[in-house]
C-alpha positions as MATLAB code, in Angstrom:
seq = 'MIDRALCSWRVRSELPLPETEPWRGPDGPVDIEIRRGPVPPRLEDRSDGLPYLDMGRDGTLLLRAMPAARFLVARDLVIVDSPLPPNAPGWRVLLLGPVLGILCYLRGVLPLHAGVVRLGARAAGFAGPPGAGKSTLTAALCGRGHSFVTDDVCPVVSLDPRALVLTPYPALKLEAASVDPVGLEVSRLQFMGADVDKYQRRLGHGFETAPVALDLVYLLEDTPEEGEDSIVPVRGAESFERLNAEIFHDDIGRLLWGESALFGMVARLCERIVLRRLVRKRDFARLPALLRLIETDVSGDLRPMRSGDG';
ca = [
      16.815   13.846   10.306;
      14.537   11.619    7.655;
      12.688   13.705    5.265;
       9.043   12.526    5.162;
       6.043   12.575    1.778;
       3.116   14.143    2.657;
       0.984   14.665   -1.327;
       4.374   14.286   -3.191;
       5.203   16.731   -1.521;
       8.953   16.420    0.381;
       8.837   17.740    4.297;
      11.239   18.230    6.169;
      10.581   17.994   10.343;
      11.935   17.996   12.968;
       9.137   16.947   14.917;
       8.636   13.093   14.414;
       5.546   12.087   11.592;
       5.272    8.647   12.432;
       2.132    8.732    9.771;
       4.442    9.649    6.898;
       6.247    7.470    5.169;
      10.144    8.136    4.007;
      11.101   10.758    1.260;
      11.916    8.160   -1.615;
      11.788   10.779   -4.725;
      14.003   12.977   -6.448;
      16.912   14.452   -4.327;
      15.953   17.905   -4.925;
      14.848   20.994   -3.021;
      12.304   20.586    0.912;
       8.671   22.216    0.090;
       7.745   22.410    3.267;
       9.594   22.626    6.718;
       8.254   21.727   10.292;
       9.781   22.584   13.251;
       8.669   23.793   16.653;
       8.531   27.258   18.205;
       6.689   29.827   19.491;
       3.508   30.968   17.880;
       1.474   34.288   18.965;
      -2.113   33.725   20.327;
      -2.825   36.182   17.645;
      -1.881   37.932   14.677;
      -2.450   41.719   14.040;
      -4.054   41.052   10.992;
      -6.900   38.772   11.902;
      -9.432   37.259    9.859;
     -12.952   38.847   11.131;
     -14.846   35.906    9.198;
     -12.785   32.757   10.829;
     -12.294   32.801   14.924;
      -9.743   30.049   14.617;
      -7.528   31.370   11.916;
      -6.035   35.157   11.487;
      -4.387   35.810    8.691;
      -1.010   37.991    8.308;
      -0.331   40.572    5.425;
       2.107   38.433    3.740;
      -0.692   35.629    3.741;
       1.086   33.163    6.145;
      -1.965   32.278    8.503;
      -2.097   31.283   12.006;
      -4.663   28.097   12.845;
      -5.915   28.287   17.028;
      -6.784   24.854   18.573;
      -5.740   25.035   21.919;
      -5.491   23.611   24.282;
      -3.209   21.196   21.898;
      -1.503   23.590   19.653;
      -1.218   26.492   17.978;
       0.001   26.131   14.346;
       2.153   29.178   12.354;
       1.188   28.302    8.224;
       3.188   29.304    5.173;
       3.485   27.661    1.654;
       6.963   26.181    2.785;
       6.802   26.415    6.748;
       5.067   25.454    9.827;
       5.492   26.028   13.356;
       4.128   24.228   15.494;
       3.601   25.159   19.459;
       2.262   22.530   21.562;
       1.888   21.698   25.587;
       1.975   18.248   24.333;
       5.028   15.830   23.861;
       6.735   15.719   20.922;
       5.257   11.775   20.429;
       1.670   13.523   21.318;
      -0.539   11.693   18.683;
      -2.943   14.588   19.371;
      -0.978   17.587   17.639;
      -0.457   15.091   15.162;
      -4.309   14.624   14.630;
      -4.719   18.415   13.633;
      -1.332   18.790   11.534;
      -2.480   16.068    9.277;
      -6.013   17.463    9.010;
      -6.562   21.080    9.462;
      -3.583   21.943    8.626;
      -3.162   19.941    5.727;
      -6.214   21.095    4.672;
      -4.429   24.634    4.962;
      -1.312   23.855    3.117;
      -3.085   22.435    0.137;
      -5.116   25.775   -0.482;
      -2.000   27.621   -0.705;
      -0.200   25.204   -2.938;
      -3.008   25.327   -5.182;
      -4.868   22.066   -4.352;
      -7.646   21.287   -3.756;
      -8.517   19.645   -0.477;
     -11.710   17.081   -0.493;
     -13.792   15.927    2.661;
     -13.226   11.748    1.408;
     -11.985    8.914    1.988;
     -10.427    7.315   -1.396;
      -9.844    3.743   -2.169;
      -8.352    1.858   -4.949;
     -10.189   -1.058   -6.769;
      -8.636   -1.909   -9.577;
      -7.981    0.059  -12.471;
      -9.763    3.014  -10.968;
     -10.581    4.749   -7.232;
     -13.518    5.937   -5.732;
     -14.085    8.098   -3.340;
     -16.838    7.691   -0.546;
     -17.451   11.766    0.724;
     -19.643   12.933    3.510;
     -20.406   15.157    6.526;
     -18.332   13.858   10.215;
     -19.730   10.405   10.806;
     -20.813    9.383    7.671;
     -19.240    6.486    7.177;
     -16.546    7.298    5.020;
     -13.204    5.889    7.105;
     -15.070    2.656    7.869;
     -15.913    2.207    3.981;
     -12.501    2.605    3.426;
     -10.874   -0.125    6.176;
     -13.392   -2.454    5.307;
     -12.925   -2.208    1.499;
      -9.163   -2.429    2.216;
      -9.925   -5.149    4.222;
     -11.054   -6.972    1.042;
      -7.407   -6.401   -0.482;
      -8.286   -2.999   -1.902;
      -5.874   -0.428   -1.778;
      -5.923    2.419    0.909;
      -5.245    5.972   -1.128;
      -6.305    8.878    1.909;
      -9.029    8.982    5.010;
     -10.509   12.308    5.353;
      -8.224   15.292    3.528;
      -8.397   14.310    0.139;
      -6.220   16.557   -1.864;
      -7.300   16.956   -5.700;
      -4.947   18.734   -8.478;
      -7.549   18.635  -11.629;
      -5.800   18.148  -15.052;
      -6.570   17.368  -18.079;
      -7.907   14.940  -18.264;
      -7.678   13.268  -15.425;
      -8.176   14.969  -11.733;
      -4.916   13.673   -9.607;
      -5.083   12.643   -5.686;
      -1.782   13.844   -4.120;
      -1.735   10.765   -1.790;
      -0.820   12.035    2.143;
       0.451    8.879    4.370;
      -0.749    5.317    5.279;
      -2.886    5.521    8.176;
      -6.540    5.955    9.122;
      -8.402    6.929   12.053;
     -11.795    5.037   13.626;
     -14.794    5.282   16.118;
     -14.511    2.431   18.045;
     -17.641    1.217   17.103;
     -16.725    0.514   13.676;
     -13.310   -1.468   14.402;
     -14.566   -5.066   15.180;
     -16.719   -4.757   12.465;
     -14.159   -3.704    9.789;
     -12.361   -6.705   11.514;
      -9.756   -5.256   13.464;
      -9.263   -5.506   17.084;
      -8.414   -2.469   19.354;
      -5.400   -3.532   21.042;
      -3.341   -3.270   17.769;
      -4.666    0.134   17.052;
      -3.302    3.517   18.753;
      -5.527    5.499   20.466;
      -5.758    9.230   19.297;
      -7.205   10.896   22.677;
     -10.150   11.522   24.522;
     -10.648   14.956   22.622;
      -9.990   13.227   19.524;
     -11.461    9.842   20.152;
     -11.355    7.501   17.604;
      -8.409    5.103   17.245;
      -5.895    5.136   14.300;
      -4.739    2.659   12.273;
      -1.390    2.798   10.339;
      -1.406    0.359    6.796;
       2.100   -1.942    6.552;
       0.903   -2.738    2.496;
      -1.171   -1.652    0.130;
      -0.598    2.234   -0.016;
      -0.516    4.065   -3.126;
       2.389    6.444   -2.564;
       2.012    8.420   -6.635;
      -0.095   10.015   -7.464;
      -3.969    8.415   -8.037;
      -5.982    9.141  -11.036;
      -9.517    9.379   -8.948;
     -12.463    8.194  -10.986;
     -15.927    8.672   -9.111;
     -16.755   10.006   -5.715;
     -19.913    8.427   -4.065;
     -22.144   10.869   -1.537;
     -23.312    8.976    1.144;
     -26.700    9.436    2.223;
     -28.896    7.609    4.859;
     -32.290    5.591    3.279;
     -34.888    5.580    4.734;
     -35.037    2.329    7.685;
     -37.163    0.186    5.121;
     -35.297    1.290    2.654;
     -32.477   -0.711    0.136;
     -29.346   -0.031   -0.818;
     -28.818    1.234   -3.754;
     -26.812    3.571   -6.379;
     -27.727    6.567   -7.669;
     -26.385    8.764  -10.586;
     -25.976   12.558   -9.823;
     -25.820   14.309  -13.167;
     -25.637   18.479  -14.478;
     -25.949   21.279  -12.059;
     -27.217   19.283   -9.183;
     -23.676   17.215   -9.384;
     -21.560   20.438   -8.898;
     -24.162   21.342   -5.745;
     -23.705   17.994   -4.324;
     -19.376   18.011   -5.032;
     -19.379   21.909   -3.607;
     -20.370   20.953   -0.356;
     -17.878   18.066    0.385;
     -15.067   20.660   -0.052;
     -12.739   19.996    3.500;
     -13.095   23.560    5.138;
     -14.190   25.857    2.654;
     -13.774   28.493    4.894;
     -10.229   28.815    4.185;
     -10.609   28.309    0.303;
     -12.919   31.260    0.196;
     -11.044   32.819    2.520;
      -7.719   32.825    0.843;
      -8.883   31.641   -3.113;
     -11.742   33.505   -2.778;
     -15.131   32.411   -3.970;
     -15.015   32.514   -7.605;
     -11.734   30.574   -8.080;
     -13.068   28.158   -5.598;
     -16.196   27.328   -7.327;
     -13.913   27.222  -10.868;
     -12.056   24.550   -9.083;
     -15.137   22.342   -8.125;
     -17.203   23.119  -11.675;
     -12.972   21.142  -13.422;
     -13.231   18.468  -11.250;
     -17.165   17.598  -11.874;
     -16.074   17.680  -15.659;
     -13.388   15.070  -15.131;
     -15.174   12.281  -12.606;
     -18.499   10.223  -11.881;
     -20.571   11.829   -8.751;
     -22.871    8.717   -7.651;
     -25.335    8.631   -4.423;
     -24.480    6.277   -2.520;
     -28.376    5.928   -0.252;
     -27.753    3.061    2.702;
     -28.875    1.510    5.780;
     -25.754    2.382    8.556;
     -26.061   -1.614    9.407;
     -23.147   -3.153   10.301;
     -24.756   -6.246    9.640;
     -25.339   -5.367    5.825;
     -21.717   -4.308    5.174;
     -21.150   -7.486    3.607;
     -23.370   -6.161    0.990;
     -22.807   -2.959    0.634;
     -19.473   -3.929   -0.422;
     -19.874   -6.419   -2.568;
     -22.499   -3.781   -4.538;
     -19.963   -1.008   -4.559;
     -17.083   -3.299   -5.911;
     -19.793   -4.127   -8.884;
     -20.598   -0.488   -9.784;
     -16.668    0.391   -9.906;
     -15.872   -2.649  -11.829;
     -18.750   -1.079  -14.395;
     -19.513    1.169  -17.207;
     -18.845    4.300  -16.235;
     -19.428    6.888  -19.144;
     -23.318    6.882  -19.017;
     -23.118    8.392  -15.735;
     -20.333   10.916  -16.255;
     -21.503   14.662  -14.604;
     -21.345   16.152  -17.324;
     -24.136   13.953  -19.450;
     -27.369   15.375  -19.653;
];
């Protein structure tokens, strides 16, 4: 059994996790164990607010995602109960998505719903609701030689003076319509299953394994039909409101941390990064020009647009 790396945590799994990298860190204790086993359909102590999640008195959580799997999640242990074969991607999509988000909250890490790419000396995130194009931009920028950091789940620790992304694993998921425009071939990608309806690309190079300082986050918006692509600064109270809307499964965060602690973490993060609106038309023909616009903006002066500025 080879230990795996996930968000700088040492993970020991009896189930295959081909998306992740082997552990190459110090020979210290294992942070999280993953094993297969029976998981009850409900816990006696239930969370009435979230129909898919129960929380026991000891803080253990039960995530129900049948027919693919049920997960019993503690800070240092995940038990997977799935009818799928061990090598099936269906249960791993859930483990490396919602379950990863739960682990972040249990371990004091704020998960954003964003993809992140390092462009030169700076790392930029792309946040937005499902289907906004986060993974498409992430994949397209990586295709231009920039380094991949994360896709979809962006675990952040807000430390003085920088916010750091704990890099999860070198793979991203794309809808079929995005595969060709970003220069990939469907035949070279792994289909993640009908329930997900996405293709996965595992990156063999250009992956940041160490924590990465997060410099700015673009909030993706659609432009009107005749509008031009543009980048607009976000400042003051708006920065908190907009970033708060991009927390990964914020309902779980409120359950585990409480409203004030979650808001406090978001407020601290706003003080450490730049926030900008990326207003663009979702037209693949305009993608190259949009990528150049992002590259130019990331390489420019970020100081006048920091979220705490007037």
